[in-house]
N, C-alpha and C positions, 0 to 999 in steps of 0.2 A: 679462311673459309670455315663455316660452322660445321659441326658434327651432323651428319645426315640423320634426320628424324628428330633433331632437337626442338624444332618448332612444334611438332606434334606432341612431344613430351611436355613442353611448357603448357600447351593448351589443355592436355589431360590433367596436369597438376592444378590448373585453375578450376577445371570442372570438379575435381575431387574436393578441393577446398570449399567450393560453393555448395556441394552436396552435403557437407557436414554441418553447414550453418542452418539454423532454424529460420524458416521463411516467415516474414512479417507481412500480413495482408490486412490492409485497412478495410474494415467492414462497412463500406459506403453503401447506402446512405445512412445506416444506423449511426456510424461514426463520421462526423464531419471533419474534413481535412483542416489542418492549421495552415492558413494561407499567409504569405508574407504581407507586411503592412502596405506595400505599394502594388498590390495585385491589381491588374487591369481586368476587372470582371465586366461590369456594365457601366453606363454613364447615368448619373443621377442629375435631375434638374431641380434647381432652387428657383422656382418660378418668380418669386417676388423680386429677384435681382435681374431678371431678364428685361432688357429694354428694346428687344426686337431690332438690334443693330445689324443682324444678319451676318456678322463676321464669321461665326462658326459655320454657317451654311456655305458661304463663299469660299472659305479656306479648306473645306473638307475635300480631300482628293477623290473620294468615292461618290460624292454628291448623295449621301444617304441621309441628310438632315432636311426635313420638310417643315417650313415655318409659314404660317398664315397669320395676318394681323389686320387690324383696322385702326383708323384714327378717331379719337374722341376729343371734343373741345372741353378744356378745363376752365372754369370761371376764374376771373382775376382774384388774386389773394387779398388785395386791398381795393377799396372803392376808387374808381377812376383808373384802375390798371387795365392792362390788355389781356384778352383771352389767349390762352395757349392751347396748343394741340399736342397730344401724346399718343404713342403707339400702344395699343392694347393687344396682348397675345391671344390669338384664337386657337392656334394649333402649333404644337411642337412635337414632332415625331422623329424617331431614329430607326432606320432599317438596319437591324443587326445582322441580316443576311448579307449585306454589302459592307458593313463596317469592318475595317481591318485593325481597329484598336490602336491607331497611331497616336491618339491623344492631342492632335493639333487643335481640335475644337475647344478642348479644355484650356490649352495654353493661350490661345488667342482671345478667349473671352475676357473683356476688360472689366466686367462687373461681377466676376465670381458667381456665375449662375450654373456652371457645369462642374461636376466632380466625379472622380473615379470611385466606384463602389466595388467591393470584393465579391458581390453577389454574382453567381455564375449559373444558377439553376433556372434557366429560362428557355429550355428546349421546347419546341413545338412540333406537332405532327405535320403541320402545313407550313411551308416556307413563307407564305403570305402573312402568317400570324407573327412573324418575327419583326414586323414593323410595330414598335411600341409607342403609344401615344403619351402625352404629357402626364396623364394620371398615373400610369405605370412608372414613368421616369421619376415622378414626384415620390412615389412609394419607395423607390430605390434610394432616394436621397437620405432616408433615415437609416440606411445601412452603411453610409459613408463613415469611415473611422475618423476620430478626432485628429486634428493636425498635430504633428510632433511638437514637443516643447522647444522654445527658442534656446539657442546656445547661450549659456550664462554670460559669455564674453561678448555677445552680439550687442550692437547699438540699439537702444530703445527706438521703436518706430516713432516717426514724427507725429502721427495722429495721436498715439497714446501719450506721448510726452506733452503735447498741447492740451489734451483733455485733462491730464493730471495737474498741469500748472493752473489751468482754469479752475479746477476743483479746489486746489490749495488756496488760490486767491479768494474764491468765494467763501471758503471756510474761515480764512483770516478776516475777511470783511464781516462775516457774521459774528465771529468772536469779538472783534473790536466793537461792534454795535451792541453786543450783549454786555460788555464791560462798561460802555458808556451809559447804557440804561441802568445798570446796577449802581454806577456812581451817582447818577441823577436820583435814583430812589433813595440812596443813603443820605444824599444832601437834603432831600425833601424831608426825610425822617428827622435829620438833625435840626432842620429849621422848625419843624413841628414841635420837637422836644424843647427847643430854646424858647419858642413862643409860649409853651405851657409853663416853663419855669418863670418867664417874665410875668405871666398872668398871676401865678401863685405869689410872686414877690409883691406885686401891686396890691393884691387882695390882703396879704398879711400886713402891709404898711397901712392900709386904710383902717383895718380893724384895730 
């Protein structure tokens, strides 16, 4: 059994230690806080990658993503080809009054159109103004931090490896073509020089 009043003494000791320390107050908003790299502030939209697949809206547990689109006919890429139809994004909005920042929409997006931004200063005086349209989401996209560097021991992505091999093959083909052209030029110069020597020899023999 503890000594009576020991808990009170411990609490007072903690209070006394805290009182002797200098308080550090961040003068926000003059001094911006240093946020962790994976801070979940708001969601940025990279509109060019959005194919209106609706996965984010369907998987959202709060149903706070609103998407509107229409179909357009794309002419055939080659003569005699078939026309194709594609979805064109008309509206992409997120109601941050309902969003619980679970990140499911970002995880399920198969085309990397949604990203976490550390931006957090988006308070409004009217709750209805917390529904931000695609223009605002696009502005937040430029505040998204760059992805972390790959692990040095990680395997090179297949897409990058294929692109590198194709570039190396193209460079080798261009180098071989340049060597062949240089060899042809040297052979032509040698033939021209030999022809000049033969003409000089014939002229000397005639004179």
